[in-house]
C-alpha positions in Angstrom: 128.8 168.8 81.9 130.8 165.8 83.2 133.2 164.1 80.9 131.9 160.7 80.1 135.2 159.1 81.0 134.8 160.0 84.7 133.4 157.5 87.1 132.9 157.1 90.9 134.6 154.3 92.8 135.8 153.5 96.3 138.9 155.5 97.3 141.0 153.7 99.9 140.6 155.5 103.2 138.5 158.2 101.8 135.0 156.8 100.9 134.2 157.5 97.3 136.2 159.4 94.8 136.3 160.5 91.1 138.4 158.5 88.7 139.2 158.5 85.0 138.9 155.6 82.5 141.2 157.4 80.0 144.2 159.6 79.9 143.5 163.3 80.5 145.7 166.1 79.1 146.7 169.1 81.2 144.2 172.0 81.1 141.3 169.7 80.1 137.9 170.8 81.6 136.6 167.7 83.4 133.3 169.1 84.8 131.2 172.2 84.8 128.7 172.0 87.6 126.0 174.4 88.8 125.9 175.4 92.5 123.2 176.2 94.9 124.3 179.5 96.7 123.3 179.8 100.3 123.5 182.7 102.8 125.8 183.1 105.8 122.8 182.3 108.0 122.0 179.1 106.0 125.7 178.1 106.3 125.4 178.2 110.1 122.6 175.6 109.8 124.6 173.5 107.3 127.6 173.6 109.7 125.6 171.5 112.1 125.1 168.7 109.5 127.2 166.3 107.4 126.8 168.6 104.4 129.4 170.9 106.1 132.1 168.7 104.6 130.9 169.3 101.1 130.2 173.0 100.8 132.5 175.7 99.3 133.0 179.2 100.6 131.3 181.4 98.0 131.2 184.9 96.7 133.9 187.6 96.2 133.6 188.5 99.9 133.5 184.9 101.0 130.3 185.6 102.9 128.2 182.9 101.3 128.6 179.2 100.7 127.6 177.0 97.8 126.6 173.4 97.4 128.0 172.1 94.1 126.1 169.5 92.1 127.4 166.8 89.9 130.6 164.9 91.0 132.2 168.1 92.5 131.4 167.2 96.1 133.1 163.8 95.7 136.5 164.9 94.6 138.9 164.1 97.4 141.6 166.4 98.8 145.3 166.2 97.9 148.1 168.7 98.4 149.3 169.2 95.7 146.3 168.0 93.6 146.1 167.0 90.0 143.0 169.2 89.4 141.8 172.6 90.4 138.4 174.2 90.9 137.5 177.5 89.5 134.4 179.5 90.6 132.2 181.6 88.4 130.3 183.8 90.9 127.8 185.4 88.4 127.0 182.2 86.5 126.9 180.2 89.8 129.2 177.4 88.4 132.3 175.5 89.5 134.6 174.2 86.9 137.1 171.4 87.5 140.3 171.5 85.3 143.3 169.2 85.1 146.6 170.9 86.2 148.8 168.1 84.8 148.5 165.1 82.6 146.5 162.3 84.3 146.8 158.6 83.7 143.9 156.1 83.1 142.5 154.7 86.4 144.0 157.6 88.4 141.9 159.3 91.1 141.2 163.0 90.5 141.9 165.3 93.4 141.3 168.9 94.2 143.0 170.9 96.9 140.4 172.1 99.5 142.5 175.2 100.2 141.6 176.5 96.8 145.1 176.6 95.4 146.0 173.2 93.8 149.6 173.6 94.8 149.0 174.7 98.4 150.6 172.6 101.1 148.8 174.2 104.0 147.0 171.6 106.0 143.2 171.6 105.8 141.0 171.5 108.8 140.7 167.7 109.0 144.5 167.2 108.7 145.3 169.6 111.5 143.2 167.7 114.0 
């Protein structure tokens, strides 16, 4: 499920991003996306490819990874962000939810650290 008001567009300095055509209220679910769960061994292979930048650490032990479908891989990073992602291990789903009111035309961001409010630099900011 992807809200029909979302669209992909160029994001200055970031490639593509996810944007909204209409205002979004706090706590609105924007997307529920299935994931493809991969093993730790498969992650080692993915780490050698461009897909490394689009996978999520997965599982309660963090010993797997997941490739999300839908728009999820195209949400850019911000700290703090205006959205958060929530993982459902058993259902193999990722849900994107607004953590504040969002204006029409605004880009939607998630925080790659997992906590929308985290200000800890992510790997590509620390380089």
